[in-house]
C-alpha positions as CSV (number, residue, x, y, z in Angstrom):
1,M,61.7,-126.8,-399.7
2,L,63.1,-127.5,-403.8
3,R,62.4,-126.3,-406.6
4,L,63.4,-126.1,-410.4
5,R,62.7,-124.8,-413.4
6,R,63.4,-126.0,-416.9
7,I,65.9,-123.1,-418.2
8,M,67.7,-125.1,-421.9
9,R,68.0,-128.3,-423.2
10,G,70.5,-130.6,-421.1
11,A,71.0,-127.6,-418.5
12,C,67.9,-127.1,-414.9
13,I,68.2,-125.2,-411.9
14,A,67.9,-126.1,-408.1
15,S,67.4,-124.0,-405.8
16,L,66.9,-124.5,-401.4
17,R,64.9,-121.6,-400.4
18,S,68.0,-119.1,-401.6
19,P,68.9,-116.3,-404.2
20,N,71.9,-119.4,-405.1
21,T,71.5,-121.2,-408.0
22,A,73.7,-124.2,-409.1
23,T,73.7,-124.9,-413.2
24,L,73.4,-129.1,-413.9
25,V,75.2,-130.1,-417.0
26,S,75.0,-134.2,-417.6
27,S,77.1,-135.8,-420.1
28,F,74.4,-137.7,-421.1
29,A,72.3,-134.8,-421.2
30,R,74.4,-133.3,-424.0
31,K,74.4,-135.8,-426.2
32,S,70.0,-135.9,-425.5
33,L,67.7,-136.2,-429.0
34,G,65.6,-134.4,-427.6
35,P,63.9,-132.4,-424.0
36,T,65.8,-132.5,-420.5
37,R,64.0,-133.0,-417.0
38,C,64.8,-133.2,-413.5
39,V,62.5,-134.3,-411.5
40,V,62.7,-135.6,-407.8
41,D,61.5,-138.8,-406.5
42,A,60.2,-140.0,-403.5
43,A,62.9,-140.1,-402.1
44,G,64.5,-137.0,-402.5
45,T,66.6,-138.3,-404.9
46,F,67.1,-135.5,-408.1
47,W,67.5,-136.9,-411.2
48,T,67.9,-135.2,-414.8
49,V,66.7,-137.0,-417.0
50,C,67.3,-137.2,-420.8
51,E,67.0,-139.5,-423.7
52,V,69.4,-140.8,-425.6
53,A,70.7,-143.3,-428.9
54,Y,72.4,-146.9,-427.9
55,A,73.8,-148.9,-429.7
56,L,74.6,-152.7,-428.7
57,D,75.4,-155.2,-430.5
58,R,73.3,-155.1,-433.3
59,R,70.4,-153.7,-431.5
60,S,70.3,-150.4,-431.7
61,G,67.4,-148.0,-431.1
62,R,66.3,-144.9,-428.1
63,S,66.6,-144.8,-423.8
64,L,65.0,-143.5,-420.8
65,V,68.7,-142.4,-418.6
66,F,67.7,-140.8,-415.3
67,E,71.0,-139.7,-414.1
68,S,71.9,-138.6,-410.5
69,D,74.7,-137.9,-408.7
70,G,75.2,-141.3,-407.5
71,A,73.3,-143.6,-410.3
72,V,72.9,-143.7,-413.2
73,R,69.3,-145.5,-414.2
74,R,68.5,-146.7,-418.2
75,V,64.7,-147.2,-419.0
76,R,63.7,-148.5,-422.4
77,S,60.5,-149.2,-422.3
78,Y,59.2,-145.9,-422.1
79,P,55.7,-143.5,-423.1
80,E,57.4,-142.1,-426.6
81,E,56.0,-138.6,-425.2
82,W,57.3,-138.7,-421.7
83,H,58.1,-135.6,-421.4
84,K,54.9,-134.7,-421.5
85,L,54.9,-136.4,-418.3
86,S,54.3,-135.0,-415.2
87,D,57.0,-135.0,-412.3
88,Q,55.4,-138.6,-410.2
89,E,54.8,-139.8,-413.4
90,L,58.6,-139.4,-414.5
91,A,59.3,-140.0,-411.6
92,R,57.4,-143.5,-410.9
93,L,59.5,-145.1,-414.7
94,V,63.3,-144.2,-412.3
95,E,61.2,-145.5,-409.4
96,S,60.2,-149.0,-411.5
97,I,64.4,-150.0,-412.5
């Protein structure tokens, strides 16, 4: 069973029924504009989620970045208060892309 705890901006602790913990700090989380969350989706993938600014050509704005060991996904349309979503609702956002 995977237990997750948010400890500070840009870091999450994951532990697998043991006192040993690993701290995960992503490159996107270091540049986040606000809170960082960690979720596990239905497939069991551990995602670090944060909001970052982007600039493409003349467009700019914010996007929600989901980062795992094997993938990075960007969501540009998401609720303003995404950080208040339940873990299941947040995981559905990454599954929808």
